[in-house]
DRENDREN-837184 format. One record per residue (C-alpha): x negated, y, z negated; residue in one letter; residue number from 1. Coordinates in steps of 0.25 Angstrom, whole numbers, plus 5000, padded with zeros to 4 digits. Each point is the difference from the previous one (the first is absolute). Example, Ala and Ser with C-alpha at 12.3 -4.5 7.8 and 13.67 -1.06 7.14 Angstrom:
+------+------+------+----+-----+
|   px |   py |   pz | aa |   i |
+------+------+------+----+-----+
| 4951 | 4982 | 4969 |  A |   1 |
| 4994 | 5014 | 5002 |  S |   2 |
+------+------+------+----+-----+
END
This chain:
+------+------+------+----+-----+
|   px |   py |   pz | aa |   i |
+------+------+------+----+-----+
| 4584 | 5397 | 4624 |  M |   1 |
| 5013 | 4993 | 4998 |  L |   2 |
| 5003 | 4992 | 4987 |  R |   3 |
| 5004 | 4986 | 5003 |  V |   4 |
| 5010 | 4992 | 4991 |  G |   5 |
| 5009 | 5011 | 4997 |  A |   6 |
| 5012 | 4997 | 5009 |  G |   7 |
| 4992 | 4992 | 5011 |  W |   8 |
| 4988 | 4991 | 5001 |  D |   9 |
| 4990 | 4996 | 5011 |  L |  10 |
| 4996 | 4988 | 5007 |  V |  11 |
| 4987 | 5001 | 5007 |  C |  12 |
| 4996 | 4992 | 5012 |  T |  13 |
| 4989 | 4999 | 5010 |  P |  14 |
| 5003 | 5010 | 5011 |  A |  15 |
| 5001 | 4990 | 5012 |  E |  16 |
| 5009 | 4991 | 4992 |  T |  17 |
| 5009 | 5012 | 4994 |  G |  18 |
| 5001 | 5005 | 5014 |  L |  19 |
| 5005 | 4987 | 5005 |  L |  20 |
| 5010 | 4999 | 4989 |  A |  21 |
| 5005 | 5014 | 5002 |  L |  22 |
| 5003 | 4997 | 5015 |  A |  23 |
| 5008 | 4988 | 4995 |  H |  24 |
| 5008 | 5009 | 4990 |  L |  25 |
| 5003 | 5010 | 5011 |  R |  26 |
| 5004 | 4989 | 5009 |  A |  27 |
| 5010 | 4994 | 4990 |  T |  28 |
| 5006 | 5013 | 4996 |  G |  29 |
| 4995 | 4998 | 4985 |  A |  30 |
| 5000 | 5012 | 4991 |  A |  31 |
| 4986 | 5007 | 5000 |  I |  32 |
| 4995 | 5010 | 4990 |  G |  33 |
| 4987 | 5007 | 5001 |  P |  34 |
| 4989 | 4993 | 5006 |  V |  35 |
| 4986 | 5006 | 4999 |  L |  36 |
| 4988 | 4996 | 5009 |  Y |  37 |
| 4986 | 5001 | 4993 |  D |  38 |
| 4991 | 5000 | 5012 |  G |  39 |
| 4986 | 5000 | 4993 |  P |  40 |
| 5004 | 4988 | 4991 |  N |  41 |
| 5009 | 4993 | 5011 |  E |  42 |
| 5012 | 4999 | 4991 |  R |  43 |
| 5015 | 5002 | 5001 |  L |  44 |
| 5008 | 5004 | 4987 |  Y |  45 |
| 5015 | 4997 | 5000 |  Y |  46 |
| 5009 | 5008 | 4990 |  A |  47 |
| 5009 | 4989 | 4993 |  I |  48 |
| 5009 | 5000 | 4988 |  A |  49 |
| 4994 | 4998 | 4987 |  T |  50 |
| 5001 | 4987 | 4992 |  G |  51 |
| 4996 | 4990 | 5011 |  T |  52 |
| 4986 | 4997 | 4996 |  A |  53 |
| 5003 | 4985 | 4999 |  E |  54 |
| 5005 | 4998 | 5014 |  I |  55 |
| 4986 | 5004 | 5006 |  W |  56 |
| 4992 | 4989 | 4993 |  S |  57 |
| 5001 | 4990 | 5011 |  D |  58 |
| 4994 | 5010 | 5010 |  L |  59 |
| 4986 | 5006 | 5001 |  P |  60 |
| 5005 | 5014 | 4999 |  V |  61 |
| 4998 | 5010 | 4988 |  R |  62 |
| 5012 | 5005 | 4992 |  H |  63 |
| 4998 | 5014 | 4994 |  L |  64 |
| 5008 | 5005 | 4989 |  S |  65 |
| 4999 | 5008 | 4987 |  T |  66 |
| 4987 | 5007 | 4997 |  D |  67 |
| 4997 | 5000 | 5015 |  S |  68 |
| 4998 | 5012 | 5009 |  W |  69 |
| 5001 | 5002 | 5015 |  L |  70 |
| 4992 | 5010 | 5007 |  V |  71 |
| 5009 | 5004 | 5011 |  A |  72 |
| 5000 | 5011 | 5011 |  P |  73 |
| 5011 | 5010 | 5002 |  G |  74 |
| 5012 | 4996 | 5007 |  P |  75 |
| 4995 | 5006 | 5013 |  E |  76 |
| 4988 | 4991 | 5001 |  Q |  77 |
| 5006 | 4989 | 5010 |  K |  78 |
| 4987 | 4994 | 5006 |  D |  79 |
| 4985 | 5002 | 5001 |  G |  80 |
| 4987 | 4993 | 4996 |  W |  81 |
| 5003 | 5002 | 4986 |  L |  82 |
| 5014 | 4994 | 5001 |  G |  83 |
| 5013 | 5006 | 4997 |  G |  84 |
| 5015 | 4997 | 4999 |  W |  85 |
| 5005 | 4988 | 5009 |  C |  86 |
| 5014 | 5003 | 4994 |  E |  87 |
| 5005 | 5011 | 4991 |  L |  88 |
| 5015 | 5000 | 4998 |  P |  89 |
| 5007 | 5013 | 4997 |  D |  90 |
| 5007 | 4994 | 4988 |  D |  91 |
| 4997 | 4990 | 4989 |  N |  92 |
| 5000 | 4988 | 5008 |  T |  93 |
| 4990 | 4989 | 4996 |  L |  94 |
| 4996 | 4988 | 5008 |  T |  95 |
| 5009 | 4988 | 4998 |  D |  96 |
| 4991 | 4991 | 4991 |  V |  97 |
| 5007 | 4987 | 5005 |  E |  98 |
| 4998 | 5004 | 5015 |  A |  99 |
| 4985 | 5004 | 4998 |  L | 100 |
| 4997 | 4987 | 4992 |  H | 101 |
| 5007 | 4992 | 5012 |  A | 102 |
| 4992 | 5009 | 5010 |  A | 103 |
| 4987 | 4996 | 4993 |  L | 104 |
| 5004 | 4986 | 5001 |  Q | 105 |
| 5004 | 5000 | 5015 |  H | 106 |
| 4991 | 4990 | 5008 |  P | 107 |
| 4993 | 5011 | 5008 |  Y | 108 |
| 4998 | 5009 | 4988 |  V | 109 |
| 4996 | 4989 | 4991 |  K | 110 |
| 4989 | 4995 | 5009 |  S | 111 |
| 4994 | 5014 | 5000 |  D | 112 |
| 5001 | 5001 | 4985 |  L | 113 |
| 4993 | 4986 | 4998 |  D | 114 |
| 4989 | 5005 | 5009 |  E | 115 |
| 4998 | 5013 | 4993 |  A | 116 |
| 4998 | 4993 | 4987 |  T | 117 |
| 4992 | 4988 | 5004 |  S | 118 |
+------+------+------+----+-----+
END
């Protein structure tokens, strides 16, 4: 278990939406920190900088911070039915908050996000 809110927060998205956003981030060369796929719950968790809760209020995503915990596999777990790490940098890189927010608002990603929440 990893304690959230101590140096990093999380943004939780539906898996399909999160994977589209991840593809967009990769294509644009944005900084990408740890990204965890939770297979059974079909969610993606992006590690981001703390102190950004207000920027997520216009999107149907969940921001997790202080007093939250993340159940995470070891670094060797890259894929599988239960999930695993889509990205796991060797350093302290976190996902660029502005780039992730923009990716989630990109038309092809946003249409999926709108469908997932309706």
